[in-house]
C-alpha positions as CSV (number, residue, x, y, z in Angstrom):
1,M,-35.6,4.4,35.0
2,L,-37.2,1.6,32.6
3,R,-37.4,4.3,30.3
4,S,-33.6,5.1,30.3
5,R,-33.2,1.1,30.6
6,H,-34.7,0.8,26.9
7,L,-33.3,4.0,25.2
8,L,-30.3,2.3,26.5
9,T,-31.1,-0.9,25.1
10,R,-32.1,0.5,21.6
11,G,-29.1,2.8,21.3
12,L,-27.2,-0.5,21.7
13,I,-29.4,-2.4,19.2
14,S,-28.4,0.8,17.2
15,L,-24.7,0.8,17.3
16,L,-24.4,-2.8,16.8
17,M,-26.5,-3.0,13.7
18,F,-24.3,-0.1,12.5
19,F,-21.3,-2.2,13.4
20,K,-22.8,-5.4,11.8
21,K,-23.5,-3.4,8.3
22,E,-19.9,-2.3,8.0
23,N,-19.1,-5.7,9.2
24,I,-21.0,-6.7,6.0
25,Q,-19.6,-4.3,3.4
26,I,-15.7,-5.2,4.9
27,N,-16.9,-8.6,4.2
28,K,-17.8,-8.3,0.6
29,I,-15.2,-6.1,-0.3
30,Y,-12.7,-8.8,1.1
31,Q,-14.5,-11.6,-0.2
32,N,-14.4,-10.0,-4.0
33,I,-10.8,-9.5,-3.3
34,V,-10.5,-13.4,-2.4
35,E,-12.3,-14.6,-5.4
36,I,-10.4,-12.2,-8.4
37,S,-7.7,-13.4,-6.6
38,R,-8.8,-17.3,-7.3
39,S,-9.3,-16.4,-10.8
40,K,-7.6,-18.6,-13.3
41,F,-6.4,-16.5,-15.3
42,F,-3.5,-15.8,-12.9
43,Y,-2.5,-19.0,-12.8
44,L,-3.3,-20.3,-16.7
45,D,-2.5,-17.3,-18.8
46,L,-0.1,-15.7,-16.6
47,K,1.4,-19.2,-15.4
48,L,1.6,-18.6,-11.5
49,K,2.0,-21.5,-9.5
50,D,-1.5,-22.4,-7.8
51,N,-0.6,-22.9,-3.9
52,F,-0.9,-21.2,-0.6
53,E,1.9,-18.7,-1.0
54,T,1.0,-17.8,-4.6
55,R,-2.9,-16.8,-3.2
56,F,-2.1,-15.2,-0.4
57,D,0.7,-12.6,-2.6
58,L,-2.6,-11.8,-4.8
59,I,-4.9,-11.3,-2.1
60,I,-2.5,-8.8,-0.3
61,F,-1.6,-7.2,-4.2
62,H,-5.3,-7.0,-4.5
63,A,-5.6,-5.5,-1.1
64,F,-3.1,-3.1,-1.8
65,I,-4.4,-1.3,-4.6
66,I,-7.3,-0.6,-2.4
67,F,-5.1,0.4,0.7
68,F,-2.9,2.9,-2.0
69,Y,-6.6,4.2,-2.9
70,Y,-7.1,5.1,0.4
71,K,-3.7,6.4,1.3
72,N,-4.4,9.1,-1.4
73,L,-7.7,10.0,-0.6
74,K,-8.0,13.9,-0.5
75,Q,-11.3,13.8,1.3
76,G,-10.3,12.9,5.2
77,K,-9.5,9.5,7.1
78,S,-11.6,6.7,6.8
79,S,-11.9,3.5,8.6
80,I,-12.3,1.1,5.7
81,S,-8.5,0.4,5.2
82,Q,-8.4,-0.6,9.3
83,E,-11.4,-2.4,9.0
84,L,-10.4,-4.8,6.0
85,F,-7.0,-4.9,7.3
86,D,-8.1,-6.8,10.3
87,F,-10.7,-8.7,8.7
88,M,-8.5,-10.2,6.3
89,F,-6.2,-11.4,9.2
90,S,-8.8,-12.7,10.7
91,D,-9.6,-14.6,7.9
92,F,-5.5,-15.5,7.3
93,E,-5.6,-16.7,11.3
94,N,-9.1,-18.9,10.7
95,N,-7.7,-20.5,7.3
96,L,-4.4,-21.5,9.9
97,R,-6.4,-23.1,12.5
98,E,-8.9,-24.8,9.9
99,M,-5.8,-26.4,8.4
100,G,-4.7,-28.0,12.0
101,F,-2.4,-25.2,13.1
102,G,-2.4,-25.2,17.1
103,D,-2.3,-21.4,18.8
104,I,1.7,-21.4,18.6
105,A,2.1,-22.1,15.4
106,V,-0.6,-19.9,14.6
107,N,1.2,-17.1,16.5
108,K,4.6,-17.7,14.5
109,K,2.5,-17.7,10.9
110,M,0.6,-14.3,11.7
111,K,3.7,-12.8,12.5
112,V,5.7,-13.7,9.2
113,F,2.3,-12.8,7.3
114,I,2.0,-9.6,8.7
115,T,6.0,-9.1,8.3
116,A,5.2,-9.9,4.4
117,F,2.8,-8.1,4.1
118,Y,4.3,-4.7,5.5
119,G,7.1,-5.5,3.3
120,R,5.1,-6.0,0.3
121,I,2.7,-2.8,0.8
122,A,5.9,-0.9,1.1
123,Q,7.6,-2.1,-2.0
124,Y,4.4,-1.5,-4.5
125,S,3.6,1.7,-3.0
126,K,7.2,3.1,-3.7
127,G,6.7,1.1,-6.8
128,V,4.1,2.7,-7.8
129,D,5.0,6.2,-6.5
130,D,8.3,5.6,-8.6
131,Y,6.2,4.8,-12.0
132,K,4.0,7.2,-11.5
133,D,6.5,10.4,-10.8
134,N,9.2,8.8,-12.9
135,G,8.1,6.7,-15.1
136,D,10.4,3.9,-13.5
137,K,9.2,0.5,-13.2
138,S,11.8,-1.3,-12.7
139,L,11.0,-1.5,-8.5
140,L,7.7,-2.7,-9.5
141,Q,9.0,-5.0,-11.7
142,Q,11.2,-7.0,-8.8
143,T,8.9,-6.4,-6.8
144,I,6.3,-8.6,-8.8
145,L,8.9,-11.0,-9.8
146,N,10.0,-12.0,-6.2
147,N,6.2,-11.9,-4.3
148,I,3.8,-13.2,-7.1
149,Y,6.6,-15.1,-9.0
150,K,8.5,-15.8,-6.3
151,G,11.6,-15.1,-8.0
152,D,10.8,-17.8,-10.8
153,E,11.6,-16.9,-14.1
154,T,8.7,-15.5,-15.9
155,F,7.6,-13.9,-19.4
156,I,8.3,-9.5,-18.8
157,H,4.6,-9.1,-20.8
158,H,3.5,-11.4,-17.7
159,I,4.9,-8.8,-14.9
160,N,3.9,-5.7,-17.2
161,Y,0.6,-7.1,-17.0
162,F,0.7,-6.8,-13.3
163,I,2.0,-3.4,-13.4
164,D,-0.7,-2.0,-15.8
165,Y,-3.5,-4.0,-14.2
166,M,-2.4,-2.3,-10.7
167,T,-2.0,1.0,-11.8
168,K,-5.3,0.8,-13.8
169,N,-7.3,-0.1,-11.0
170,I,-5.9,2.3,-9.1
171,D,-6.8,5.0,-11.4
172,H,-10.3,3.5,-11.7
173,F,-10.8,3.6,-7.9
174,I,-9.4,7.1,-7.2
175,K,-11.6,8.5,-10.1
176,N,-14.7,7.3,-8.4
177,D,-15.9,8.6,-5.3
178,E,-15.6,6.2,-2.2
179,S,-19.2,5.7,-2.0
180,K,-19.0,4.8,-5.6
181,N,-16.5,2.3,-4.6
182,L,-17.9,1.0,-1.7
183,E,-21.5,0.5,-3.3
184,N,-19.4,-1.7,-6.0
185,N,-17.5,-3.6,-3.1
186,F,-14.3,-2.0,-4.9
187,C,-15.1,-4.0,-8.3
188,F,-11.8,-4.7,-9.7
189,I,-11.6,-3.8,-13.9
190,D,-10.8,-6.5,-15.9
191,L,-8.3,-6.2,-18.6
192,K,-7.8,-8.1,-21.8
193,Y,-4.8,-9.0,-22.0
194,G,-3.7,-11.4,-25.2
195,I,-0.8,-13.8,-24.7
């Protein structure tokens, strides 16, 4: 009886350590997304407004690149996409609570965030497919203009930079296997940009 409890305890500890390790990996990937989304380059060189909505959209933009990689992964199912989604939205919720929103307001805002997320992911995904399959980047251009620039007027070369940045990072992740991408926490490649 004592031995079986000991084995059960060891098994539970091993399971908890496994989930903790997985959570640490997801945290590193997410922190990488957040860090690059806060890069001054986007706000100074590409003339984005530095506000909550734009930061939200840049996080979604970068997360999409990883989600798209997993959507097209040929080597079977992975739980990383779902874990990243869960971690990301848990962070959004925590941020709202830290900003002083109560339960009802948080629930309403989270529904808006989730709807916005799925809408953006669908548009980016269709836009990337149109661009890769037909060379047509008009949907991606419109999606970036609407979401990243909030419909404000901007230079077309700023929008095209985002398209190049997105597609080159997708290609970069696809050429690596999953273990290499995880080892590097899905480190995004930096494109040189002259304005």
